DOVEX-597575 format. One record per residue: residue number from 1; x, y, z of N, C-alpha, C, O, CB in turn. Coordinates in Angstrom, 2 decimals. Atoms other than C-alpha are relative to their C-alpha. Glycine has a CB too. Layout:
! DOVEX-597575
+-----+---------+---------+---------+---------+---------+---------+---------+---------+---------+---------+---------+---------+---------+---------+---------+
: pos :    n_xx :    n_yy :    n_zz :   ca_xx :   ca_yy :   ca_zz :    c_xx :    c_yy :    c_zz :    o_xx :    o_yy :    o_zz :   cb_xx :   cb_yy :   cb_zz :
+-----+---------+---------+---------+---------+---------+---------+---------+---------+---------+---------+---------+---------+---------+---------+---------+
: NUM :       X :       Y :       Z :       X :       Y :       Z :       X :       Y :       Z :       X :       Y :       Z :       X :       Y :       Z :
...
+-----+---------+---------+---------+---------+---------+---------+---------+---------+---------+---------+---------+---------+---------+---------+---------+
***
This chain:
! DOVEX-597575
+-----+---------+---------+---------+---------+---------+---------+---------+---------+---------+---------+---------+---------+---------+---------+---------+
: pos :    n_xx :    n_yy :    n_zz :   ca_xx :   ca_yy :   ca_zz :    c_xx :    c_yy :    c_zz :    o_xx :    o_yy :    o_zz :   cb_xx :   cb_yy :   cb_zz :
+-----+---------+---------+---------+---------+---------+---------+---------+---------+---------+---------+---------+---------+---------+---------+---------+
:   1 :    0.05 :   -1.44 :    0.20 :    8.34 : -107.69 :  -41.60 :    1.35 :    0.45 :   -0.53 :    2.40 :    0.03 :   -0.05 :   -0.36 :    0.74 :    1.32 :
:   2 :   -1.23 :   -0.50 :    0.61 :   10.88 : -105.89 :  -43.73 :    0.67 :    1.01 :    0.92 :    0.03 :    1.61 :    1.79 :   -0.29 :    0.64 :   -1.37 :
:   3 :   -0.79 :   -0.90 :   -0.84 :   13.64 : -103.79 :  -42.16 :   -0.47 :    1.44 :   -0.15 :   -0.75 :    1.91 :   -1.25 :    1.49 :   -0.11 :   -0.36 :
:   4 :    0.40 :   -1.40 :   -0.07 :   12.70 : -100.28 :  -41.13 :    1.10 :    0.87 :   -0.62 :    2.28 :    0.67 :   -0.34 :   -0.27 :    0.42 :    1.47 :
:   5 :   -0.95 :   -0.94 :    0.60 :   14.36 :  -97.50 :  -43.18 :   -0.29 :    1.38 :    0.58 :   -1.28 :    2.02 :    0.22 :   -0.09 :    0.01 :   -1.57 :
:   6 :    0.21 :   -1.25 :   -0.70 :   14.73 :  -94.42 :  -41.01 :   -0.25 :    1.16 :   -0.95 :   -1.09 :    2.02 :   -0.67 :    1.19 :    0.30 :    0.88 :
:   7 :    0.12 :   -1.12 :    0.94 :   15.08 :  -92.09 :  -44.00 :   -1.35 :    0.03 :   -0.71 :   -1.75 :    1.09 :   -1.19 :    1.11 :   -0.08 :   -1.03 :
:   8 :    1.27 :    0.06 :    0.73 :   11.76 :  -93.25 :  -45.52 :   -1.20 :   -0.28 :    0.88 :   -2.32 :    0.12 :    0.55 :    0.08 :   -1.05 :   -1.05 :
:   9 :    1.12 :    0.54 :   -0.78 :    9.65 :  -94.76 :  -42.75 :   -0.30 :    0.75 :    1.28 :   -1.02 :    0.25 :    2.15 :    0.27 :   -1.42 :    0.33 :
:  10 :    0.25 :   -0.85 :   -1.15 :    9.65 :  -91.98 :  -40.18 :   -0.68 :    1.27 :   -0.52 :   -0.09 :    2.01 :   -1.30 :    1.33 :    0.33 :    0.78 :
:  11 :    0.78 :   -1.12 :    0.53 :    6.96 :  -89.36 :  -40.79 :   -0.62 :    0.80 :    1.13 :   -1.07 :    0.23 :    2.13 :   -1.10 :   -0.51 :   -0.96 :
:  12 :    0.68 :   -0.80 :   -1.01 :    5.64 :  -86.43 :  -38.79 :   -1.52 :   -0.16 :   -0.11 :   -2.05 :   -0.49 :   -1.17 :    0.40 :    1.48 :   -0.13 :
:  13 :    1.47 :    0.11 :   -0.04 :    1.99 :  -86.45 :  -37.77 :   -0.65 :    0.87 :   -1.07 :   -1.68 :    0.50 :   -1.63 :   -0.52 :    0.40 :    1.38 :
:  14 :    0.56 :   -0.89 :    1.03 :    1.37 :  -83.55 :  -40.16 :   -0.06 :   -0.69 :   -1.36 :   -0.98 :   -0.45 :   -2.13 :    0.83 :    1.29 :   -0.11 :
:  15 :    0.03 :    0.76 :    1.26 :    2.27 :  -85.87 :  -43.08 :   -1.19 :   -0.95 :   -0.02 :   -1.87 :   -1.10 :   -1.03 :    1.31 :   -0.78 :   -0.20 :
:  16 :    1.13 :    0.92 :   -0.06 :   -0.29 :  -88.39 :  -41.91 :   -1.31 :    0.75 :   -0.17 :   -2.21 :    0.29 :   -0.86 :    0.00 :   -0.78 :    1.33 :
:  17 :    1.24 :   -0.80 :    0.10 :   -2.93 :  -85.67 :  -41.54 :   -0.27 :    0.44 :   -1.43 :   -1.41 :    0.40 :   -1.90 :    0.09 :    1.23 :    0.91 :
:  18 :    0.23 :   -0.56 :    1.35 :   -2.38 :  -84.24 :  -45.02 :    0.21 :   -1.01 :   -1.13 :   -0.22 :   -0.76 :   -2.26 :    0.92 :    1.16 :   -0.21 :
:  19 :   -0.30 :    0.96 :    1.06 :   -1.21 :  -87.35 :  -46.92 :   -0.25 :   -1.44 :    0.47 :    0.57 :   -2.32 :    0.21 :    1.45 :    0.15 :   -0.46 :
:  20 :    0.27 :    1.33 :   -0.57 :   -2.82 :  -90.35 :  -45.20 :    0.01 :   -1.09 :   -1.07 :    0.58 :   -2.16 :   -0.86 :   -1.35 :   -0.01 :    0.72 :
:  21 :    0.06 :    1.01 :    1.06 :   -3.48 :  -92.18 :  -48.47 :    1.40 :   -0.37 :   -0.49 :    1.67 :   -1.53 :   -0.79 :   -0.85 :    0.50 :   -1.19 :
:  22 :   -1.37 :    0.28 :    0.43 :    0.19 :  -91.84 :  -49.46 :    0.75 :   -0.84 :    1.03 :    1.52 :   -1.72 :    0.67 :    0.74 :    1.32 :   -0.26 :
:  23 :   -0.66 :    0.78 :   -1.05 :    1.36 :  -93.18 :  -46.10 :   -0.47 :   -1.46 :   -0.07 :    0.34 :   -2.38 :    0.03 :   -0.31 :    0.61 :    1.41 :
:  24 :    0.53 :    1.36 :    0.10 :   -0.95 :  -96.19 :  -46.44 :    0.54 :   -0.69 :   -1.25 :    0.89 :   -1.87 :   -1.19 :   -1.55 :    0.03 :   -0.03 :
:  25 :   -0.56 :    0.56 :    1.23 :    0.22 :  -96.74 :  -50.03 :    1.44 :   -0.43 :    0.21 :    1.85 :   -1.49 :   -0.26 :   -0.09 :    1.01 :   -1.15 :
:  26 :   -1.41 :    0.34 :   -0.26 :    3.85 :  -96.69 :  -48.85 :    0.08 :   -1.30 :    0.81 :    0.91 :   -2.16 :    0.51 :    0.70 :    1.15 :    0.76 :
:  27 :    0.01 :    1.23 :   -0.82 :    3.07 :  -99.36 :  -46.21 :   -0.33 :   -1.20 :   -0.88 :    0.31 :   -2.24 :   -0.79 :   -1.02 :    0.12 :    1.16 :
:  28 :    0.41 :    1.10 :    0.87 :    1.31 : -101.50 :  -48.81 :    1.11 :   -0.38 :   -0.99 :    1.36 :   -1.56 :   -1.22 :   -1.27 :    0.37 :   -0.76 :
:  29 :   -1.00 :    0.27 :    1.04 :    4.07 : -101.15 :  -51.42 :    1.31 :   -0.53 :    0.56 :    1.94 :   -1.40 :   -0.05 :    0.27 :    1.25 :   -0.79 :
:  30 :   -1.31 :    0.38 :   -0.54 :    7.11 : -101.55 :  -49.18 :   -0.08 :   -1.18 :    0.96 :    0.90 :   -1.90 :    1.14 :    0.63 :    1.17 :    0.71 :
:  31 :    0.14 :    1.04 :   -1.01 :    5.73 : -103.98 :  -46.60 :    0.63 :    0.39 :    1.32 :    0.73 :   -0.43 :    2.24 :    0.62 :   -1.28 :   -0.50 :
:  32 :   -0.62 :   -0.48 :   -1.23 :    7.41 : -101.85 :  -43.94 :   -0.98 :    0.89 :    0.75 :   -1.81 :    1.56 :    0.13 :    1.30 :    0.76 :   -0.31 :
:  33 :    0.85 :   -0.92 :   -0.76 :    5.68 : -100.01 :  -41.11 :    0.53 :    1.43 :   -0.12 :    1.70 :    1.64 :   -0.45 :   -0.06 :   -0.43 :    1.49 :
:  34 :   -0.37 :   -1.41 :   -0.04 :    5.72 :  -96.22 :  -40.92 :   -0.21 :    0.49 :    1.43 :   -1.29 :    0.33 :    1.99 :   -0.82 :    0.86 :   -1.03 :
:  35 :    0.10 :   -0.55 :   -1.35 :    6.45 :  -94.59 :  -37.56 :   -0.42 :    1.47 :   -0.11 :    0.18 :    2.25 :   -0.84 :    1.37 :   -0.14 :    0.77 :
:  36 :    0.52 :   -1.36 :   -0.01 :    4.47 :  -91.42 :  -36.92 :    0.57 :    0.71 :    1.23 :    0.54 :    0.18 :    2.34 :   -1.57 :    0.02 :    0.01 :
:  37 :   -0.59 :   -0.77 :   -1.11 :    6.15 :  -88.74 :  -34.81 :   -0.81 :    1.26 :    0.28 :   -1.50 :    1.80 :   -0.58 :    1.46 :    0.37 :   -0.33 :
:  38 :    0.57 :   -1.29 :   -0.40 :    4.88 :  -85.75 :  -32.88 :    1.06 :    0.66 :    0.86 :    1.53 :    0.09 :    1.84 :   -1.39 :   -0.17 :    0.79 :
:  39 :   -1.06 :   -0.73 :   -0.70 :    7.38 :  -83.16 :  -31.71 :    1.29 :   -0.83 :    0.06 :    2.01 :   -0.80 :    1.06 :   -0.45 :    0.39 :    1.43 :
:  40 :   -1.23 :    0.76 :    0.10 :   10.17 :  -85.50 :  -32.84 :    0.03 :   -1.33 :    0.72 :    1.06 :   -2.01 :    0.73 :    1.09 :    0.81 :    0.50 :
:  41 :    0.05 :    1.28 :   -0.72 :    9.04 :  -88.49 :  -30.79 :   -1.03 :   -0.92 :   -0.64 :   -2.11 :   -0.48 :   -1.05 :   -0.34 :    0.23 :    1.50 :
:  42 :    0.93 :    0.97 :    0.57 :    7.43 :  -91.66 :  -32.08 :   -1.24 :   -0.14 :    0.87 :   -1.14 :   -0.28 :    2.09 :    0.69 :   -1.36 :   -0.16 :
:  43 :    1.27 :    0.11 :   -0.74 :    3.74 :  -91.86 :  -31.11 :   -0.92 :   -1.09 :   -0.54 :   -1.83 :   -1.52 :    0.15 :   -0.72 :    1.33 :   -0.02 :
:  44 :    0.88 :    1.01 :    0.59 :    2.17 :  -94.40 :  -33.47 :    0.72 :   -0.69 :   -1.15 :    1.75 :   -0.22 :   -1.65 :   -1.33 :    0.66 :   -0.50 :
:  45 :   -0.55 :    0.76 :    1.12 :    2.88 :  -96.98 :  -36.14 :   -1.14 :   -0.36 :   -0.95 :   -2.19 :   -0.85 :   -0.51 :    0.74 :   -1.28 :    0.49 :
:  46 :    0.93 :    0.44 :    1.03 :    1.02 :  -97.54 :  -39.40 :    0.63 :   -1.23 :   -0.63 :    1.75 :   -1.17 :   -1.14 :   -0.30 :    1.13 :   -1.08 :
:  47 :   -0.53 :    1.24 :    0.56 :    1.46 : -101.14 :  -40.54 :   -1.10 :   -0.75 :   -0.71 :   -2.28 :   -0.45 :   -0.54 :    0.63 :   -0.89 :    1.11 :
:  48 :    0.99 :    0.80 :    0.71 :   -0.24 : -103.66 :  -42.74 :   -0.82 :   -0.82 :    0.99 :   -0.35 :   -1.13 :    2.09 :    0.68 :   -0.92 :   -1.04 :
:  49 :    0.86 :    0.83 :   -0.84 :   -3.11 : -105.66 :  -41.30 :    0.66 :   -1.36 :    0.22 :    0.57 :   -1.92 :    1.31 :   -1.39 :   -0.17 :   -0.64 :
:  50 :   -0.68 :    1.29 :   -0.10 :   -1.13 : -108.84 :  -42.00 :    1.10 :    0.04 :    1.08 :    1.23 :   -0.88 :    1.88 :    0.61 :   -0.40 :   -1.36 :
:  51 :   -1.05 :   -0.15 :   -1.00 :    1.80 : -107.57 :  -39.91 :   -0.60 :    0.11 :    1.40 :   -0.12 :   -0.51 :    2.34 :    0.87 :    1.23 :   -0.30 :
:  52 :    0.67 :   -0.16 :   -1.30 :   -0.53 : -106.50 :  -37.09 :   -0.52 :   -1.34 :    0.51 :   -0.35 :   -1.67 :    1.68 :   -1.15 :    1.02 :   -0.12 :
:  53 :    0.53 :    1.31 :   -0.40 :   -2.23 : -109.91 :  -37.06 :    1.14 :   -0.94 :    0.42 :    0.98 :   -1.73 :    1.35 :   -0.80 :   -0.64 :   -1.16 :
:  54 :   -1.16 :    0.80 :   -0.37 :    1.20 : -111.54 :  -36.95 :    0.49 :    0.34 :    1.40 :    0.83 :   -0.56 :    2.17 :    1.13 :    0.19 :   -1.01 :
:  55 :   -0.40 :   -0.42 :   -1.34 :    2.12 : -109.50 :  -33.88 :   -0.99 :   -0.51 :    1.05 :   -0.58 :   -0.94 :    2.13 :    0.12 :    1.52 :    0.08 :
:  56 :    1.01 :    0.49 :   -0.93 :   -1.17 : -110.46 :  -32.21 :    0.19 :   -1.50 :    0.25 :    0.09 :   -1.96 :    1.39 :   -1.41 :    0.27 :   -0.54 :
:  57 :   -0.22 :    1.44 :   -0.14 :   -0.48 : -114.15 :  -32.87 :    1.24 :   -0.27 :    0.83 :    1.26 :   -1.19 :    1.65 :    0.13 :   -0.67 :   -1.38 :
:  58 :   -1.22 :    0.16 :   -0.80 :    3.03 : -113.79 :  -31.44 :   -0.27 :    0.30 :    1.47 :    0.24 :   -0.39 :    2.35 :    1.11 :    0.93 :   -0.52 :
:  59 :    0.34 :   -0.35 :   -1.38 :    1.61 : -112.14 :  -28.33 :   -0.75 :   -1.15 :    0.67 :   -0.49 :   -1.48 :    1.82 :   -0.84 :    1.30 :    0.05 :
:  60 :    0.74 :    1.15 :   -0.53 :   -0.82 : -115.05 :  -27.87 :    0.95 :   -1.15 :    0.32 :    0.83 :   -1.79 :    1.37 :   -1.07 :   -0.46 :   -1.00 :
:  61 :   -0.96 :    1.08 :   -0.23 :    2.03 : -117.54 :  -28.22 :    0.91 :    0.30 :    1.18 :    1.27 :   -0.60 :    1.95 :    0.83 :   -0.25 :   -1.24 :
:  62 :   -0.85 :   -0.39 :   -1.13 :    4.16 : -115.60 :  -25.76 :   -0.74 :   -0.23 :    1.32 :   -0.15 :   -0.73 :    2.28 :    0.43 :    1.47 :   -0.12 :
:  63 :    0.79 :    0.23 :   -1.22 :    1.35 : -115.70 :  -23.17 :   -0.07 :   -1.49 :    0.33 :    0.04 :   -1.88 :    1.49 :   -1.41 :    0.59 :   -0.16 :
:  64 :    0.05 :    1.44 :   -0.22 :    1.03 : -119.46 :  -23.64 :    1.36 :   -0.50 :    0.49 :    1.42 :   -1.30 :    1.43 :   -0.40 :   -0.73 :   -1.30 :
:  65 :   -1.34 :    0.40 :   -0.42 :    4.81 : -119.91 :  -23.35 :    0.24 :    0.39 :    1.46 :    0.78 :   -0.41 :    2.23 :    1.06 :    0.65 :   -0.91 :
:  66 :   -0.20 :   -0.45 :   -1.37 :    4.84 : -117.86 :  -20.14 :   -0.81 :   -0.86 :    0.98 :   -0.32 :   -1.17 :    2.06 :   -0.40 :    1.47 :    0.14 :
:  67 :    0.82 :    0.85 :   -0.86 :    2.00 : -119.95 :  -18.67 :    0.63 :   -1.39 :    0.16 :    0.66 :   -1.94 :    1.26 :   -1.43 :   -0.13 :   -0.57 :
:  68 :   -0.65 :    1.32 :   -0.07 :    3.79 : -123.21 :  -19.54 :    1.27 :    0.10 :    0.86 :    1.54 :   -0.78 :    1.67 :    0.36 :   -0.51 :   -1.44 :
:  69 :   -1.23 :   -0.19 :   -0.79 :    7.04 : -121.86 :  -18.08 :   -0.33 :    0.10 :    1.49 :    0.35 :   -0.50 :    2.32 :    0.75 :    1.27 :   -0.46 :
:  70 :    0.41 :   -0.12 :   -1.40 :    5.26 : -120.88 :  -14.84 :   -0.43 :   -1.35 :    0.56 :   -0.11 :   -1.69 :    1.70 :   -1.15 :    1.03 :    0.15 :
:  71 :    0.44 :    1.33 :   -0.44 :    3.68 : -124.34 :  -14.65 :    1.21 :   -0.91 :    0.22 :    1.24 :   -1.67 :    1.19 :   -0.95 :   -0.63 :   -1.04 :
:  72 :   -1.21 :    0.81 :   -0.17 :    7.08 : -125.99 :  -15.15 :    0.74 :    0.39 :    1.28 :    1.28 :   -0.48 :    1.98 :    0.93 :    0.16 :   -1.21 :
:  73 :   -0.63 :   -0.45 :   -1.25 :    8.48 : -123.87 :  -12.30 :   -0.76 :   -0.52 :    1.21 :   -0.15 :   -0.93 :    2.20 :    0.08 :    1.54 :    0.04 :
:  74 :    0.81 :    0.55 :   -1.10 :    5.57 : -124.94 :  -10.08 :    0.31 :   -1.48 :    0.21 :    0.46 :   -1.93 :    1.35 :   -1.50 :    0.21 :   -0.28 :
:  75 :   -0.30 :    1.43 :   -0.09 :    6.26 : -128.59 :  -10.85 :    1.37 :   -0.21 :    0.63 :    1.54 :   -1.03 :    1.53 :   -0.07 :   -0.68 :   -1.39 :
:  76 :   -1.37 :    0.14 :   -0.52 :    9.99 : -128.18 :  -10.18 :    0.06 :    0.35 :    1.48 :    0.87 :   -0.22 :    2.22 :    0.96 :    0.90 :   -0.78 :
:  77 :    0.00 :   -0.42 :   -1.40 :    9.19 : -126.47 :   -6.85 :   -0.91 :   -0.87 :    0.86 :   -1.02 :   -0.67 :    2.07 :   -0.42 :    1.45 :    0.11 :
:  78 :    0.86 :    0.91 :   -0.76 :    6.77 : -129.22 :   -5.86 :   -1.38 :    0.56 :    0.31 :   -2.09 :    0.03 :    1.16 :    0.66 :   -0.36 :    1.27 :
:  79 :    1.33 :   -0.59 :   -0.21 :    3.69 : -126.99 :   -6.03 :   -0.99 :   -0.72 :   -0.92 :   -1.29 :   -0.25 :   -2.02 :    0.00 :    1.55 :   -0.28 :
:  80 :    0.87 :    0.86 :    0.79 :    1.34 : -129.71 :   -7.27 :   -1.33 :   -0.21 :    0.71 :   -1.42 :   -0.06 :    1.93 :    0.68 :   -1.36 :   -0.28 :
:  81 :    1.32 :    0.32 :   -0.53 :   -2.34 : -130.57 :   -6.80 :   -0.49 :   -1.27 :   -0.67 :   -0.21 :   -1.51 :   -1.85 :   -1.00 :    1.19 :   -0.22 :
:  82 :    0.55 :    1.23 :    0.58 :   -4.11 : -133.86 :   -7.32 :   -1.15 :    0.37 :   -0.94 :   -1.70 :    1.46 :   -0.86 :   -0.48 :   -0.97 :    1.12 :
:  83 :    1.11 :   -0.22 :    0.91 :   -6.70 : -134.20 :  -10.04 :   -1.29 :    0.21 :    0.77 :   -2.11 :    1.05 :    0.40 :   -0.15 :   -1.18 :   -0.97 :
:  84 :    1.22 :   -0.14 :   -0.81 :   -9.41 : -134.62 :   -7.38 :   -0.09 :    1.40 :    0.60 :   -1.17 :    1.99 :    0.65 :   -0.04 :   -1.06 :    1.11 :
:  85 :    0.00 :   -1.33 :   -0.59 :   -8.37 : -131.35 :   -5.72 :   -0.33 :    1.07 :   -1.05 :   -1.09 :    2.00 :   -0.79 :    1.37 :    0.30 :    0.66 :
:  86 :    0.27 :   -0.95 :    1.09 :   -8.40 : -129.49 :   -9.03 :   -1.48 :   -0.05 :   -0.39 :   -2.11 :    0.99 :   -0.55 :    0.90 :   -0.31 :   -1.23 :
:  87 :    1.41 :    0.15 :    0.36 :  -11.83 : -130.89 :   -9.94 :   -0.89 :    0.63 :    1.07 :   -1.88 :    1.28 :    0.74 :   -0.36 :   -1.48 :   -0.18 :
:  88 :    0.78 :   -0.58 :   -1.09 :  -13.16 : -129.87 :   -6.52 :    0.02 :    1.53 :   -0.06 :   -1.01 :    2.18 :    0.12 :    0.55 :   -0.49 :    1.35 :
:  89 :   -0.12 :   -1.47 :    0.11 :  -11.85 : -126.31 :   -6.95 :   -0.83 :    0.53 :   -1.18 :   -1.50 :    1.55 :   -1.06 :    1.49 :    0.40 :   -0.17 :
:  90 :    0.78 :   -0.43 :    1.18 :  -13.40 : -126.05 :  -10.42 :   -1.49 :   -0.06 :    0.31 :   -2.23 :    0.87 :   -0.01 :    0.34 :   -0.89 :   -1.23 :
:  91 :    1.42 :    0.14 :   -0.34 :  -16.75 : -127.33 :   -9.17 :   -0.44 :    1.10 :    0.96 :   -1.54 :    1.64 :    0.82 :   -0.26 :   -1.38 :    0.63 :
:  92 :    0.33 :   -1.06 :   -0.94 :  -16.68 : -124.83 :   -6.29 :   -0.14 :    1.34 :   -0.70 :   -1.06 :    2.11 :   -0.42 :    1.06 :    0.10 :    1.09 :
:  93 :    0.07 :   -1.28 :    0.74 :  -15.96 : -121.94 :   -8.66 :   -1.24 :    0.04 :   -0.89 :   -1.90 :    1.07 :   -0.98 :    1.26 :    0.20 :   -0.85 :
:  94 :    1.19 :    0.04 :    0.84 :  -18.70 : -123.04 :  -11.05 :   -1.26 :    0.18 :    0.84 :   -2.19 :    0.87 :    0.42 :   -0.07 :   -1.33 :   -0.78 :
:  95 :    1.15 :   -0.16 :   -0.89 :  -21.16 : -123.31 :   -8.16 :   -0.13 :    1.46 :    0.42 :   -1.24 :    1.98 :    0.50 :    0.13 :   -0.91 :    1.24 :
:  96 :    0.00 :   -1.42 :   -0.36 :  -20.18 : -119.78 :   -7.10 :   -0.51 :    0.87 :   -1.12 :   -1.22 :    1.85 :   -0.88 :    1.38 :    0.44 :    0.39 :
:  97 :    0.49 :   -0.76 :    1.15 :  -20.82 : -118.49 :  -10.61 :   -1.50 :   -0.15 :   -0.16 :   -2.19 :    0.82 :   -0.48 :    0.70 :   -0.45 :   -1.27 :
:  98 :    1.44 :    0.23 :    0.13 :  -24.27 : -120.07 :  -10.68 :   -0.78 :    0.78 :    1.04 :   -1.86 :    1.29 :    0.74 :   -0.32 :   -1.50 :    0.12 :
:  99 :    0.65 :   -0.77 :   -1.06 :  -25.17 : -118.42 :   -7.36 :   -0.02 :    1.47 :   -0.35 :   -1.03 :    2.15 :   -0.15 :    0.70 :   -0.22 :    1.35 :
: 100 :   -0.09 :   -1.41 :    0.37 :  -23.98 : -115.03 :   -8.62 :   -0.89 :    0.36 :   -1.18 :   -1.36 :    1.49 :   -1.28 :    1.42 :    0.35 :   -0.33 :
: 101 :    0.85 :   -0.23 :    1.16 :  -25.96 : -115.40 :  -11.87 :   -1.47 :    0.10 :    0.40 :   -2.23 :    0.88 :   -0.18 :    0.19 :   -1.12 :   -1.03 :
: 102 :    1.39 :    0.10 :   -0.40 :  -29.21 : -116.17 :  -10.08 :   -0.46 :    1.20 :    0.71 :   -1.62 :    1.26 :    1.12 :   -0.21 :   -1.17 :    0.83 :
+-----+---------+---------+---------+---------+---------+---------+---------+---------+---------+---------+---------+---------+---------+---------+---------+
***
């Protein structure tokens, strides 16, 4: 994502209401997001779909990283389970789901 330019990329909500096509064109041409303000405070961001998808992918990777980090902490702290115990827990949960479905 290109660097935000405060002088160009900050627009009041009234601009979006009356010039939405121009705001979208600016995002497409510059590759930068536009921050929409209401009463002088940022309330929304207009960005390209590509940029939005990139943020979603980063969020997914962050969640995975956090899960791996938590697992590493569990291992370091000795909070471990045998494969048999894990399989038993999974089977119990699956059995519970089947009972609830029926």
